[in-house]
C-alpha positions as CSV (number, residue, x, y, z in Angstrom):
1,M,21.0,40.3,-15.9
2,M,19.8,37.5,-13.6
3,K,17.7,34.5,-14.8
4,E,15.5,32.6,-12.3
5,V,15.7,28.8,-12.7
6,L,13.4,26.3,-10.9
7,V,15.8,23.5,-9.9
8,D,14.3,21.1,-7.2
9,E,17.4,18.8,-7.2
10,P,19.0,17.2,-4.1
11,V,22.4,18.6,-3.2
12,E,25.2,17.6,-0.9
13,T,25.6,20.4,1.6
14,L,28.2,21.3,4.2
15,I,26.9,23.1,7.3
16,R,28.0,24.8,10.4
17,V,26.0,24.3,13.6
18,M,26.1,27.5,15.6
19,P,26.4,27.6,19.4
20,N,22.7,28.3,19.7
21,G,21.8,25.2,17.6
22,D,21.1,27.1,14.3
23,V,22.1,25.3,11.2
24,R,23.9,27.4,8.5
25,P,24.9,26.1,5.1
26,T,28.5,26.8,4.2
27,S,28.7,25.2,0.7
28,F,26.9,22.8,-1.5
29,V,27.6,20.8,-4.7
30,W,25.3,21.3,-7.6
31,R,26.0,19.8,-11.0
32,D,29.5,18.8,-10.1
33,R,30.5,22.3,-8.9
34,T,31.0,23.4,-5.4
35,R,29.2,26.6,-4.5
36,Y,30.5,28.5,-1.5
37,V,28.1,30.5,0.6
38,G,29.2,34.1,0.8
39,D,26.2,35.4,2.8
40,I,22.9,34.1,4.1
41,G,20.0,36.4,3.6
42,R,16.7,35.5,5.2
43,S,15.6,32.1,6.4
44,W,12.1,30.8,7.0
45,E,10.1,27.6,7.5
46,E,7.4,26.4,5.1
47,R,5.5,23.2,4.4
48,V,6.5,21.3,1.2
49,D,4.7,18.1,0.4
50,G,3.3,18.0,3.9
51,K,6.8,18.3,5.6
52,L,8.1,21.3,7.4
53,V,11.4,22.4,5.8
54,R,13.8,25.2,6.6
55,C,14.5,27.5,3.7
56,Y,17.6,29.6,3.2
57,L,18.1,32.4,0.7
58,I,21.9,32.6,0.1
59,Q,24.3,34.6,-2.0
60,A,27.2,32.5,-3.2
61,V,30.7,33.9,-3.6
62,D,30.2,33.9,-7.4
63,N,27.4,36.4,-6.9
64,N,24.6,33.9,-7.9
65,T,21.7,33.6,-5.5
66,F,20.2,30.3,-4.4
67,E,17.3,29.0,-2.3
68,L,18.2,25.9,-0.4
69,H,15.6,23.7,1.5
70,W,16.5,21.5,4.4
71,D,14.3,18.7,5.6
72,A,15.7,18.1,9.1
73,G,13.7,14.9,9.6
74,E,15.5,13.2,6.7
75,N,18.6,15.4,6.9
76,A,18.1,16.1,3.1
77,W,19.0,19.3,1.3
78,T,17.4,20.4,-2.0
79,L,18.3,23.3,-4.2
80,H,14.9,24.7,-4.9
81,R,15.7,27.5,-7.2
82,A,18.5,29.7,-8.5
83,W,19.0,33.2,-9.8
84,L,22.0,33.0,-12.1
85,R,24.1,35.8,-13.4
86,D,25.8,33.5,-15.9
87,L,23.5,31.2,-17.8
88,V,26.0,28.3,-17.4
89,A,24.6,26.2,-14.6
């Protein structure tokens, strides 16, 4: 059973810039643990606090699901929410 958790914490994120300029997260550190991206589902843009951010729904290799937000203007990444299989975050 998965539990949805609202997080809204800044995270350090490694990315890959694709030849067409798209940015794709490859891993991020949350609560002293590196989470590796296994698959990127959908991505979209939305306004958060008046800023346009890029949102990524990702599946980590540990089978947990995360929503990452990227503010390109400040080059800042935020883990917005998580769907955790194990309740240990």
